[in-house]
C-alpha positions in Angstrom: 1.2 -19.6 -35.0 -0.6 -22.9 -33.3 -1.5 -23.1 -29.8 -2.7 -25.6 -27.6 -6.4 -26.3 -27.6 -8.1 -24.2 -25.2 -10.3 -27.5 -25.0 -7.6 -29.9 -24.2 -6.6 -28.1 -21.1 -6.5 -30.9 -18.1 -7.8 -29.2 -14.8 -8.4 -25.8 -14.6 -12.1 -25.4 -14.9 -12.5 -22.5 -12.9 -10.1 -20.9 -14.8 -11.9 -21.2 -17.7 -15.1 -20.7 -16.3 -13.6 -16.9 -15.0 -11.9 -16.5 -18.7 -15.2 -17.3 -20.7 -17.2 -15.1 -18.4 -15.0 -11.6 -18.8 -14.8 -12.8 -22.3 -18.6 -12.9 -22.6 -18.6 -9.8 -20.8 -15.4 -7.8 -20.8 -17.0 -5.2 -18.4 -16.3 -7.6 -15.8 -13.2 -6.4 -15.7 -10.4 -9.2 -16.3 -9.1 -12.0 -14.5 -6.5 -12.8 -12.0 -5.2 -16.2 -11.9 -2.8 -17.8 -8.9 -1.1 -20.9 -9.1 1.9 -22.6 -8.7 4.5 -22.8 -11.6 3.6 -25.5 -14.3 0.0 -25.5 -14.1 -0.8 -24.4 -17.7 -1.9 -20.9 -16.7 -0.3 -19.7 -19.5 -0.8 -21.9 -22.2 -4.9 -21.5 -21.5 -4.8 -17.4 -22.0 -3.0 -18.3 -25.3 -5.2 -20.4 -26.0 -8.6 -18.3 -25.7 -7.4 -16.0 -28.5 -8.2 -18.0 -30.5 -11.8 -18.8 -29.1 -12.7 -14.8 -30.0 -15.2 -13.4 -32.4 -13.5 -11.5 -35.2 -13.8 -7.5 -34.5 -14.4 -4.7 -37.7 -11.8 -2.1 -37.6 -11.6 0.8 -39.3 -9.2 0.0 -42.5 -5.6 1.7 -41.9 -7.1 3.2 -37.9 -3.7 2.2 -35.9 -6.1 1.7 -33.1 -8.7 -0.7 -34.2 -11.7 2.0 -33.9 -14.8 0.2 -34.7 -16.6 1.2 -38.0 -19.9 1.6 -35.9 -19.0 3.5 -33.5 -15.6 5.2 -34.2 -13.8 6.9 -31.2 -14.7 10.9 -31.7 -11.3 11.3 -30.0 -8.6 8.7 -31.7 -5.4 10.2 -33.0 -5.7 8.8 -36.7 -9.3 10.2 -36.8 -11.9 11.8 -37.2 -13.0 8.9 -39.1 -15.7 9.8 -42.1 -19.0 8.2 -41.7 -18.6 5.1 -44.3 -15.2 4.8 -44.0 -13.6 1.5 -45.3 -14.0 -1.0 -42.8 -11.5 -4.4 -42.8 -12.4 -8.0 -40.6 -9.4 -9.2 -38.6 -8.8 -11.7 -35.7 -9.1 -10.4 -31.9 -5.6 -9.6 -31.3 -4.0 -11.2 -27.7 -1.1 -8.9 -26.9 1.7 -9.8 -24.3 3.3 -7.2 -22.1 6.6 -8.4 -20.9 8.0 -8.0 -17.1 10.7 -5.8 -18.3 8.6 -3.4 -20.4 9.0 0.1 -20.4 6.5 3.0 -19.5 6.7 4.2 -23.1 6.1 0.8 -24.3 2.9 0.6 -22.7 1.4 3.7 -23.1 3.0 4.9 -26.4 5.2 8.0 -26.9 5.7 11.2 -28.4 8.5 12.4 -30.9 9.8 14.6 -28.1 12.1 16.4 -30.6 9.4 17.1 -33.4 7.1 18.1 -30.2 9.4 21.0 -29.2 10.7 22.2 -32.5 8.0 22.2 -34.9 5.0 21.5 -32.5 4.0 18.5 -33.8 2.6 15.8 -31.9 3.8 12.3 -33.7 2.7 9.6 -31.7 3.7 6.1 -31.4 1.1 3.9 -30.3 2.4 1.5 -27.5 1.2 -2.1 -25.9 -2.4 -0.5 -25.0 -3.6 0.8 -28.0 -2.9 -2.7 -29.6 -5.1 -4.4 -27.4 -8.0 -2.5 -27.6 -11.0 -5.0 -28.3 -8.9 -7.7 -27.8 -6.9 -9.5 -24.7 -4.2 -7.8 -22.9 -1.9 -10.7 -21.1 0.6 -9.7 -17.8 2.2 -12.8 -17.6 4.0 -12.6 -13.5 1.6 -9.4 -12.8 2.8 -8.7 -10.1 6.8 -8.6 -10.3 6.1 -5.3 -12.7 6.5 -2.1 -11.2 4.0 -0.5 -9.5 3.8 2.7 -11.6 3.5 0.4 -14.8 0.8 -1.8 -12.5 -0.9 1.5 -12.2 -1.2 2.7 -15.4 -1.9 -0.8 -16.6 -5.0 -1.1 -14.4 -6.2 2.7 -14.2 -6.2 2.3 -18.6 -8.1 -1.2 -17.8 -10.9 1.1 -15.6 -11.1 4.2 -17.6 -11.3 2.3 -21.2 -8.5 4.6 -22.3 -5.1 5.2 -22.5 -3.2 8.5 -22.1 -0.1 9.9 -22.9 1.3 13.3 -20.7 4.4 14.7 -21.5 5.2 18.3 -20.8 1.9 20.2 -21.9 1.1 17.5 -24.4 -2.0 14.9 -24.2 -3.3 12.1 -26.2 -5.7 9.9 -25.4 -7.4 6.9 -27.2 -9.5 4.1 -26.3 -7.8 1.3 -24.7 -10.9 -1.4 -24.2 -9.6 -5.0 -23.6 -10.0 -8.1 -21.3 -7.1 -7.8 -18.9 -5.8 -11.3 -17.9 -2.6 -11.7 -15.3 -1.0 -14.4 -13.9 1.3 -15.0 -11.2 2.7 -17.7 -8.7 2.1 -16.3 -5.0 5.2 -17.4 -3.7 7.3 -14.8 -5.8 5.0 -12.2 -3.9 2.0 -10.6 -4.0 -0.1 -7.5 -5.4 -0.6 -4.5 -3.7 -4.6 -4.9 -2.2 -5.7 -2.2 -4.0 -4.6 -3.2 -7.3 -5.5 -7.0 -6.5 -9.2 -4.8 -6.0 -9.0 -4.2 -9.6 -8.9 -7.9 -11.3 -12.7 -8.3 -12.0 -12.4 -11.9 -11.1 -9.5 -14.2 -9.5 -8.8 -18.1 -9.2 -6.4 -20.1 -7.7 -4.9 -23.3 -9.4 -2.9 -26.3 -8.7 -1.2 -29.0 -10.5 -3.7 -32.2 -9.8 -3.1 -34.8 -7.4 -4.2 -37.5 -9.3 -1.9 -39.5 -11.2 -4.7 -40.3 -13.8 -4.8 -37.1 -14.4 -1.4 -35.9 -14.0 -0.7 -38.8 -16.4 -3.3 -36.9 -19.2 -1.8 -33.9 -19.0 1.6 -35.6 -20.1 0.2 -37.6 -22.6 -1.9 -34.6 -24.3 1.7 -32.4 -24.1 3.5 -34.8 -25.7 1.2 -35.5 -28.2 0.5 -31.9 -28.9 4.8 -31.9 -28.9 4.7 -34.6 -31.5 2.2 -33.2 -33.8 0.3 -30.6 -33.4 -1.5 -30.7 -36.6 -3.1 -34.0 -35.5 -4.4 -32.8 -31.8 -5.8 -29.6 -33.4 -7.3 -31.8 -35.7 -8.8 -33.6 -32.8 -10.2 -31.2 -30.7 -11.4 -28.7 -33.5 -14.8 -29.4 -33.0 -15.2 -28.7 -29.2 -13.1 -25.5 -30.1 -16.2 -24.8 -32.8 -18.3 -25.2 -30.4 -17.1 -23.4 -28.1 -16.0 -20.1 -29.5 -20.3 -20.6 -31.2 -21.3 -20.5 -28.1 -19.2 -17.5 -26.6 -20.4 -15.6 -29.6 -24.1 -16.8 -29.0 -23.7 -16.1 -25.6 -22.2 -12.1 -26.5 -25.6 -11.5 -28.2 -28.0 -12.7 -25.7 -26.1 -10.5 -22.9 -28.3 -7.6 -23.5 -31.7 -9.6 -22.8 -30.7 -11.2 -19.5 -32.5 -9.7 -16.3 -31.2 -9.2 -13.4 -34.4 -8.8 -11.4 -34.6 -7.0 -7.7 -34.2 -10.2 -5.8 -31.2 -11.0 -7.4 -29.8 -7.6 -6.9 -30.8 -7.8 -3.4 -29.0 -11.2 -2.8 -26.0 -10.1 -4.3 -25.8 -7.0 -1.6 -26.5 -9.3 1.3 -23.8 -11.6 0.1 -21.2 -8.7 -0.6 -21.9 -7.4 2.9 -21.9 -10.6 4.8 -18.4 -11.1 3.9 -17.4 -7.5 4.6 -15.6 -6.3 1.4 -14.7 -3.1 0.9 -16.2 -0.6 -1.3 -18.8 -1.2 -3.8 -16.9 -2.6 -6.7 -17.1 -6.4 -5.4 -21.3 -6.0 -5.8 -20.6 -4.3 -9.3 -18.5 -7.4 -10.6 -20.4 -9.8 -9.1 -23.6 -8.4 -10.9 -21.8 -8.5 -14.1 -20.3 -12.3 -13.6 -24.0 -13.3 -12.7 -25.6 -11.9 -15.6 -22.6 -13.3 -17.6 -23.0 -16.2 -16.1 -26.8 -16.9 -17.5 -26.1 -15.4 -20.6 -23.1 -18.2 -20.9 -25.7 -21.1 -19.6 -28.8 -19.3 -22.3 -30.9 -18.1 -19.1 -33.1 -15.0 -19.4 -32.7 -14.1 -15.7 -30.6 -14.6 -12.9 -30.4 -17.1 -10.6 -29.0 -18.5 -7.0 -26.7 -20.6 -9.0 -25.2 -17.8 -11.4 -24.9 -15.2 -8.2 -23.2 -18.4 -6.5 -20.6 -19.1 -9.6 -19.6 -15.4 -9.6 -19.4 -14.7 -5.8 -16.8 -17.6 -5.9 -14.6 -16.0 -8.6 -15.5 -12.3 -7.6 -15.1 -11.9 -4.0 -12.6 -14.2 -2.9 -9.3 -11.3 -3.4 -11.7 -8.4 -2.0 -12.8 -10.0 1.6 -11.0 -8.3 4.7 -7.7 -10.4 5.4 -4.8 -10.2 7.1 -1.6 -9.1 4.9 0.0 -12.9 4.6 -3.4 -14.5 3.9 -4.2 -16.2 1.0 -7.5 -15.1 -1.1 -10.2 -17.1 -0.2 -14.0 -17.9 0.5 -15.8 -20.2 2.4 -18.2 -21.2 0.4 -20.3 -23.2 3.1 -21.2 -19.6 4.3 -21.9 -18.6 0.9 -24.6 -21.2 0.4 -26.1 -20.6 4.2 -26.4 -16.8 2.3 -27.7 -17.9 -0.8 -30.6 -20.1 1.1 -32.6 -22.4 -1.1 -35.0 -20.5 -2.8 -34.2 -18.4 -6.3 -34.2 -15.1 -6.4 -36.8 -14.3 -8.8 -39.5 -16.4 -10.8 -38.8 -16.8 -14.1 -40.0 -14.5 -16.8 -42.5 -15.2 -19.4 -41.1 -16.2 -22.6 -39.3 -19.1 -23.6 -35.1 -19.3 -22.5 -32.3 -18.3 -25.2 -30.7 -21.2 -26.5 -27.1 -20.3 -26.3 -26.1 -21.6 -29.6 -27.8 -23.2 -32.5 -26.7 -27.2 -31.1 -26.7 -26.4 -27.6 -23.0 -27.7 -27.3 -22.5 -29.4 -24.0 -19.7 -28.2 -21.6 -17.0 -25.6 -22.8 -14.4 -27.7 -21.0 -15.8 -31.7 -22.0 -13.6 -33.4 -24.3 -14.6 -34.8 -28.4 -16.1 -38.2 -28.3 -12.9 -39.5 -28.8 -11.3 -38.4 -26.2 -10.9 -39.2 -22.6 -12.9 -37.4 -19.6 -11.5 -36.6 -16.4 -13.8 -34.9 -14.7 -17.7 -36.0 -14.2 -19.9 -34.5 -17.3 -22.6 -31.4 -15.8 -25.5 -30.4 -16.6 -26.0 -26.9 -18.2 -28.1 -25.6 -15.6 -25.8 -26.7 -12.6 -24.7 -23.5 -12.1 -21.4 -23.9 -14.5 -19.9 -25.8 -17.3 -16.2 -26.1 -15.0 -16.0 -27.5 -11.2 -16.4 -24.7 -9.5 27.9 3.2 12.0 26.8 1.8 9.5 24.8 2.8 6.1 22.0 3.0 7.8 19.7 5.7 8.3 16.7 5.6 10.7 13.9 7.5 9.7 11.3 7.8 12.4 7.2 8.2 11.4 4.4 9.9 13.0 2.6 7.7 16.0 -0.7 8.2 14.3 0.0 6.7 11.3 -2.2 3.9 10.4 -1.1 0.7 12.0 -0.6 -2.2 9.4 -3.0 -5.2 10.0 -1.5 -7.9 12.3 -0.7 -11.6 10.7 -3.1 -14.5 12.2 -1.4 -15.1 15.3 -1.0 -18.9 15.4 -2.8 -21.3 18.3 -0.2 -20.6 21.3 -1.6 -23.9 23.2 -0.1 -26.0 20.6 3.1 -24.4 20.3 4.3 -23.5 24.7 6.9 -22.2 25.4 8.5 -22.1 28.8 8.5 -19.4 31.0 12.2 -19.3 32.0 15.3 -21.3 31.4 16.8 -22.4 28.6 14.4 -24.2 25.6 14.5 -27.5 25.0 16.1 -28.4 21.1 13.7 -27.8 18.4 10.9 -26.0 20.9 8.7 -23.9 18.5 7.3 -20.8 20.0 4.4 -18.7 19.3 4.1 -15.4 17.9 3.4 -12.1 19.9 0.8 -9.7 19.0 2.7 -8.0 15.3 3.2 -4.1 15.8 3.4 -1.1 13.5 7.7 -0.6 13.3 9.8 2.2 12.3 11.5 2.6 9.1 14.6 1.6 8.6 16.5 2.8 5.5 20.2 2.4 3.7 22.2 5.4 3.8 22.7 7.6 0.7 21.3 7.5 -2.6 20.4 4.2 -4.3 19.7 3.1 -7.9 17.6 0.1 -7.7 14.0 -1.1 -8.1 11.1 1.8 -7.3 9.8 0.5 -3.8 8.8 2.7 -0.4 12.1 2.4 1.8 15.5 4.3 0.8 16.2 7.1 -1.4 17.1 6.5 -4.7 17.2 7.7 -8.5 14.2 6.3 -9.9 11.7 7.0 -12.8 9.1 8.5 -10.3 9.7 11.2 -7.7 10.4 14.7 -7.8 13.2 16.3 -10.0 16.2 16.8 -9.1 18.5 17.1 -11.8 19.0 16.9 -15.3 20.8 14.2 -17.8 21.8 14.2 -21.5 19.2 12.2 -23.4 20.8 9.1 -24.8 18.2 7.0 -26.3 16.1 5.9 -23.3 13.2 7.1 -22.5 12.0 9.6 -19.4 10.4 13.1 -19.0 12.0 15.9 -20.5 13.4 18.8 -18.5 12.2 21.5 -19.9 13.9 24.3 -18.4 17.5 22.3 -18.6 16.7 21.8 -22.5 15.8 25.3 -23.3 19.1 26.4 -21.1 21.3 23.8 -23.5 19.8 24.9 -26.5 19.9 28.9 -26.4 23.4 29.2 -26.8 23.1 28.0 -30.5 20.1 29.7 -31.7 21.6 31.9 -33.5 24.6 30.0 -35.2 21.1 27.7 -36.3 19.7 30.3 -38.2 17.2 31.4 -36.0 15.0 34.7 -37.0 11.3 34.5 -35.6 9.8 33.1 -32.7 10.3 29.4 -31.9 12.8 27.9 -30.7 15.3 25.5 -32.6 16.0 22.3 -30.3 18.6 19.4 -31.8 18.4 16.2 -30.5 21.8 17.1 -28.6 20.0 19.8 -26.4 17.2 17.4 -25.0 18.0 16.5 -21.4 15.7 14.1 -19.1 14.8 14.7 -15.7 16.4 13.0 -12.7 14.1 12.3 -10.3 14.4 11.0 -6.9 12.2 8.7 -5.3 12.1 5.1 -2.8 13.5 2.0 -3.9 12.9 -1.1 -2.7 15.6 -3.2 -0.7 17.0 -6.5 0.1 16.1 -7.0 3.6 18.5 -10.1 5.2 17.4 -11.5 8.6 19.8 -13.0 10.4 18.1 -14.8 13.5 19.3 -16.0 16.6 17.0 -19.5 17.1 19.4 -20.6 19.8 17.9 -22.1 23.5 19.1 -18.8 25.3 16.7 -16.9 22.7 13.7 -19.2 24.0 14.5 -18.2 27.6 11.9 -16.7 29.0 9.5 -16.4 25.7 12.0 -14.6 23.7 11.6 -16.2 20.9 7.7 -15.0 20.9 8.9 -11.2 21.2 11.3 -12.2 18.6 8.6 -13.6 16.2 6.3 -10.8 16.9 9.1 -7.9 15.8 10.3 -10.0 12.8 6.6 -10.3 11.4 6.1 -6.4 11.9 9.3 -5.9 10.0 7.8 -8.4 7.6 4.7 -6.8 7.2 6.6 -3.8 6.7 8.7 -5.1 4.1 5.9 -6.5 2.2 4.3 -2.4 1.9 7.3 -1.5 0.5 8.0 -3.9 -1.9 11.3 -5.0 -0.3 12.7 -8.6 -1.3 13.3 -10.6 2.1 15.8 -13.9 2.8 15.9 -15.6 6.4 19.0 -17.1 7.6 18.5 -19.0 10.6 21.7 -19.9 13.4 21.5 -22.8 16.1 22.9 -25.9 17.5 26.3 -26.2 15.8 25.3 -24.8 12.1 23.4 -21.7 9.6 20.6 -22.6 7.6 19.5 -20.2 4.6 15.6 -21.0 5.6 14.4 -18.9 2.5 16.2 -17.7 -0.1 16.0 -13.7 -0.8 12.4 -13.5 -2.7 9.7 -11.1 -3.0 7.3 -13.3 -0.9 7.2 -12.2 2.7 4.4 -14.8 2.9 6.9 -17.4 2.7 9.2 -15.6 5.4 6.5 -15.3 7.4 5.2 -19.2 7.1 9.1 -20.0 7.7 9.1 -17.8 10.7 6.2 -19.5 12.7 7.8 -22.8 12.0 11.4 -21.9 13.2 11.9 -24.2 16.0 14.4 -22.9 18.8 17.0 -24.4 21.2 20.5 -25.7 21.5 23.7 -23.5 21.6 24.4 -20.4 19.6 26.7 -20.9 16.2 26.6 -16.5 15.9 30.0 -16.6 13.2 28.2 -19.3 10.9 25.3 -17.5 10.7 27.1 -14.1 10.0 29.4 -15.9 7.3 26.1 -17.5 5.8 24.6 -13.8 5.6 27.5 -12.9 4.4 27.9 -15.5 1.3 24.1 -15.1 0.8 24.1 -11.0 0.1 27.1 -11.8 -2.2 25.7 -14.4 -4.6 22.4 -11.7 -4.5 24.4 -9.0 -5.1 26.0 -10.6 -8.3 21.9 -11.8 -9.4 21.0 -8.4 -8.6 23.6 -5.3 -8.3 21.5 -2.2 -8.5 19.0 -3.6 -5.2 20.9 -2.3 -2.4 20.8 -4.5 0.8 19.7 -4.4 4.7 20.7 -7.0 7.1 19.0 -7.7 10.5 20.9 -9.6 12.7 18.4 -10.2 15.8 20.2 -11.9 18.5 21.0 -11.5 22.3 24.8 -11.5 21.2 26.0 -14.5 22.6 28.1 -16.8 20.6 28.7 -20.5 22.5 29.1 -23.0 19.6 32.8 -24.0 18.4 36.3 -23.4 18.9 36.6 -19.6 19.7 33.4 -18.9 18.7 33.5 -14.9 20.2 36.8 -14.5 18.2 35.1 -16.0 15.0 31.8 -13.7 15.6 34.1 -10.8 15.9 36.3 -11.5 12.9 32.7 -12.2 11.0 31.2 -9.5 12.0 34.6 -7.1 11.0 34.8 -8.9 7.6 30.7 -7.7 7.1 31.6 -4.4 7.6 34.2 -3.8 5.6 32.3 -5.0 2.8 29.8 -1.7 3.3 26.8 -3.4 4.0 24.2 -1.8 6.0 23.2 -3.6 9.3 21.1 -3.6 11.8 21.6 -5.6 15.2 18.1 -5.7 17.2 18.9 -6.7 20.8 16.6 -9.3 22.0 18.5 -9.3 26.0 16.0 -8.6 28.5 15.6 -8.4 32.1 17.2 -6.4 34.4 20.7 -7.9 34.6 22.7 -7.2 30.6 25.7 -8.3 29.6 25.7 -6.0 26.2 27.1 -8.4 23.9 24.6 -7.3 21.2 25.8 -3.8 21.5 29.6 -4.8 20.7 28.5 -6.8 18.0 26.8 -3.7 16.7 30.1 -2.0 16.7 31.9 -4.6 15.0 29.4 -4.8 12.4 29.4 -1.0 12.3 25.5 -1.4 12.4 22.8 0.4 14.1 21.7 -1.1 17.8 18.5 -1.1 18.6 16.7 -3.0 21.4 13.8 -5.5 20.4 11.7 -3.7 22.6 12.2 -0.5 20.5 11.4 -1.5 17.5 7.9 0.1 17.5 7.2 3.3 16.0 5.0 4.3 18.8 8.7 4.1 21.1 10.2 7.3 21.2 13.4 6.3 23.2 16.6 7.2 22.1 18.4 4.2 20.5 22.3 3.9 21.0 23.3 4.4 17.6 26.9 4.4 15.3 27.5 5.4 12.2 30.3 4.8 9.8 31.5 7.1 6.7 30.6 5.4 3.5 33.7 4.9 1.6 33.5 6.4 -2.1 
């Protein structure tokens, strides 16, 4: 299948450099590409596979063992010396978002393993990607346990299958490339750190560049062969240069001065751990080899740091990765870390081709050319249960507090319509969960039947994967041994006897915030406290892998400010920009929330919702506002929606309207001052039995 030429992609220079560096030196650890949709992320990754050097493999080995250095523990081995070998192109293996664990790491034939003691292993995607590329599109949407498995294999260089005491391991060294749209949710920080390099890309804003992108894409769609022929020379030069850089990589010298400078850069940016230093050093060596140098220079360190450190610096939960390049230049200074060692420089290729991202002679250039030694060839009552957590647990990192001076909030009285209040200091909130046992996606909030967790039962094997429940399997097979003719040791197990373990863990939920933004909420700086509480709950949702949505109501209508999404960062941004003022259309807010939840139930029926209503309980907009609000709340309760009412009313004299709203919603009632985990005050709670 023909792919779009790598050198024809416009506007992704940092991404191209990162991909090439990790291709030159796979030990760098792969690349994570963050960018909005439609920015050629997948196109460039797929095009890279055609530039990789071919690999020699032992003929018939399903694990692509190198004839010069076969894996002694290869499941298809041991391979004798002089085994027949063949050459094949490097593979690009794509990991689908919906892949199962067995498909990723491979699986054992359970029936044969239990009955005959035969370990018959079917390799998975990790084995197929050995000595090639493993591409994960939308890596942020993968289940956590799959991402853990994937990144552990990438770090250790081996894939391991453990099934009820049977263990198989095989080599799994590959270049890991992940792409993601940050609007759809972030990776956990510890997973983000396992990618060697990261780049942020965006669509070009220059009309001329955008027109050129469209022109090339239309030309390729109309005649792929002609476009491929046009860029054939540039592709061949780039492939030759990658091979030459791989050959010259072992000869590159990382001097003590360069290593000290790398350590100084990493320490100055306050990165956690030592992985940043290792990755930066490896990337700097790869960058030097890419440019044909025999020693690491200041420009190599700068290029490596720009790619290796942005996602490792200490940051708040909702901050995007980034790097202060002015600070980086000040740290590096103007002096080279080491003088050049004696001897001629290594020419990166016989023809010393120009930039890998440059256009052929007959093609237009969209960027200014650069010298090979410039540092880079590319421009750089309810269903709700409350679970109290220990007050001594570590608090979540607070999000950056906006400038309150630019968004003043009146201390008393109703706020003018459209007033934007600042955000108070976030805190670690209590954990609120949906009652009962669900079956949603794995997460860290409510109890659910998931693929990992503690074993609570067994179910018959019906063709789907999972861990075998040995006790239940033996119990099911035992009564049939005499009928099956068993005469000696061992157990005769049939397919119908197999039982899979039922495991109970935690699921992710949909947390829908319904926030009152009327004028009464802005009085006495209530909105500042509201934003602090909601932002704290958003941080908690981020850590628990929930989806979130935001409904706001003020004036005369309600608005779905943010449809349900995995991007809690987007919710935090919408919250910070939330204006306040006007009357309180409480009924409209509840009806908008109910409609949103019904639509989301159709899209994702397994994900259970948690509605968080943040209000003082007043209803002042429209005719019969109080009665309509009561009817809307009763209808939500009838649908069995788990709900929580955060009462924002403060002061000595309270009307208690939010508590009455909680009664109609059959929801938990919590004063907003009691949301913090450190508050031990017992809140008023009203529960109703779930209707089966």
